[in-house]
N, C-alpha and C positions, 0 to 999 in steps of 0.2 A: 703354402700360401693359401689363406682362406678365400672363399667366394665372397665378393663384395659387390654392393650396388652403387652405381654412379648415375644419379638422376634416374632415368628410365632404362638405362642399359645395364646389362649384367656382365661382370668380368669374372669368368670362370677361374677356379683354381687350376694351377698347372696339373695337379693330380687328376682332377676330373677330366680335363682335356686329354691327358695321356690315357686314362682308362677308357674313354670313349673311342679313341683310335683303335685300341685292341678289341673292344666289344663289337663295334660295327663292322669290323673286317673278319671277325671269327665265323667259322661255320658251325661249331658246336660249343655252346656255352652251357656249363652247369653252374647252378646257383645254389649256394648253401646259406640258409638263413637261420637266424636265431631270434631271441626275444626282442632285440633292438629294432627289428623291422616292424613290430606291432605296437611299440610303446606310443607312437604318434596316434594310434587308434584307441588309446586309452587303456591298453592292457599292460600292466606293470610287469617288469622283468622280475627275476628272483634275487639276483645278487647286486643290482645297482643301488644307488643311494635311496631310491624310493621302492626298492624291491620288496617282495613279499617276505622273504627270509631275512632281509636286513631289518625290517620293521618288527618282525616277530620270529625270532630264531626257532621257537617251538613249532611253528607252522610246518617245518620240514618233516615232522613226524607223520603228517597226513600223506606224504609222498614216499614213505618207507613201507614196503610191502609187509614186512614182519610186524611192524607196529600196527598197521592197518588190519591185518588178519587177527591179531591177538587182542585188540582193544576196541570194544564196541564204542566207547566214547570218542576215539579217534575217527571211527567210521562216521559217526553222527556229525562231527565237525567237518569231515570231508564232504559229506552230502550237502551241508549248508554252504560250503565253499563252492561246490559245483552249481548249486542253485543261484548263487549270487555272482557267479563269474561274469566279468565284463564281456566275454565273447558273445553273449546272447544279444547284446545291443551294439556291439562294436561294428564299425564299417571299415572296409579297406582304405588305407591311406595311399598317398602318391607313390610310396615305395612299392607297395603291393601292385599297384596299377602299372608301374614301370616294368616290373618283371613280367607281367602279363603282356604288355606291349612288345617286349623282347621276344616272347613266345610267338606272338602274331607275326613277327618278322621272319619266323622260321629258323631262329638261331638257337633256341633253348633245347638242350639235350635232356635236362631234368631239373626240377626244382626240389632240392633236398632240404627239408625243413625240420627243425627241432621244435617248432611251434605246434600247439595242439588246437589252435583256435579256428582253423578252416578259412582264414581270411585270404589265403592265396587263391583258393577255388572261388571264393566270393568275388574276387577281383577279375577273374576270367582265366586264371592259369588252369592247366590240366586238360585242355581240349586236344592239343597236338603233342604235348610232352607230359611225362609223368610228374605228378606231385607226390613225392615220397615222404610220408609223415613218419620219420624214424622214431619219434617218441609217441606215436599214436594220435588219437583224436578225442577231444572232450565231447564230441557230438554223438558218440555211441557209448553204450554200456557193454560190459562183458561179464559173464558169470565165471568166477574162478573155478567152479566145479565142472560145468558141462560146456563152457565156452559159447553159450548162447549169446548172440549180439542183438541189441535192439536200439532204437533211437533214444538218446539221452532225455529228450524233452518228454517222452512218454513216462519215463521213470520219475522225472521231476514233478510231473503231475501227481504222482503218488505221494510225494512229499507234501504237496499242498493239501492232500486228503488226510494227512496225519501220520504217514509212515516215515519214521526218522532214519531207519536203516533198512530200506526195502530189499527183500530177498528176490531171487530169480523166479520169474513166473513159470519157467519151464521145469525147474527141478528143486526149487527152494533153496538153492545154494547162495553163496555170498557174491554180491555184485560190486563192481567198481567201474570207474570210467575206463574206456578202452585206451588207456594211456600207459606208458611204461613207467613204473615206480622204481625207486631205488631198490635194488635186490632182485629185480626182474631182468630177464634177457631181452634184448632187442629182437624184433622179428627178423629171423635169418634171411628170409626172402627179400624183405625190404632193404636190409643192410647190403645184401649182395648186389641189388640193383643200384644202390647208392655208390658202392665201390666201383661198379662198372661205369657209371656215369662220370665219376671223377677221373677214371683212367682214360676215358674216351674224349674228354673235353680239350678243346684248343685253349679255352679261357675258363678259369674257375673264379667266380665271384663269391667271396665269403662276406656276408652282410649282416651286421647286427648280432654277431656272435663273438663271445670272448675266446672261443677255441680252447677251452680248458677241460672239456669233458670228452674222453675217448669212449668208444672208437670213432665217433663222428669227427672229432677234431683232426684225426689222422688222415681224413680224406684230403686235407690241404696238401701235406707233403706227398701223399700218394699221387695227386694230380700233377704236382710240380715234378716229381721224379719221372712221370710219364710224358713230360714235355709241355705241359700246360703253362700258360702265363697265369699267375695268381694275382688277383686284385682283392685286397682286404679293405672293407669299408666298415670301420668301427670307431667309435669315439675314443676308446682307450686302447693302449698297446695290447697285442696278443703274442702268444709264444711263437708265432710263425711269421711275424713281420719281416724277419731277416730274409725270407725267401720270396717275399711279395715283389712283383714287378712294380706295383703301384699301391700306395696306402692312402686312403681317403678318410679324413676325419670329419668332413662336413656332415650335417644332419642327413640321414638317409632319404627322407621324404623330399629333400632338395637335390641331393647329388644323383640318386639313381635315375630320375627322369632325364637329367641331362646326359648321363652316361649312355643311355640307350637310344638317344635321339639320333636318327640317321642324318637329319638336317641340323647342323650345329646352330642354325639361327632359330630353331624351333623354340617358342617361348616356354618358360618353366611352367609346369602344371600347377 
């Protein structure tokens, strides 16, 4: 049943009400987020109707490590994409802020995010619980040769000065964003932390993720097998809906603030 408005009052969906009961009584909540959390901030997803790869299937080559290393033209396009990425002007939305509010309540074990935009931290997450960026961050560069890391904005300044494929300042090697491309391994340390957070959760909220990409999608059945209640918040069905205690289809920027509100009468943000 969807959330509807009657005059000035709000009638919550049964799903949001049930989810809130589990969330506000949990001691350890782990939150797994995907691109759907950031779409309301103006950052398009990859596979949705307005997604980057939906509109331009060839764009996926910028995110393939073999193509990136082998083709200078792909690297030039990738640097243009980084320069123009909406993350530089985007602001956290109500979904990001709700997750940060949950952390302030002392309930969050970890925020495990597939997003590279840094909006969870901008909303206030990461002070008492870890923000685990399993796919890395666009806010830094990394050298593929010497692993030197520097702020992305410093390198983008070099683009404005005329460098279209800027090399590493430390060794002259090839730079890319400090994100995980297809063909690269996830950071084993970050993945281990994410798996531990999933296993130790009383409640796992999977928000804005299609749960189609492993190994991150496997955190959901891992948490469920360890005894966690699983709450899936996604507009479309996922492969793990069958094990979810609650499935919420409402827009995340509306549903998540209500789900984390300790006082059920608290107005929607």
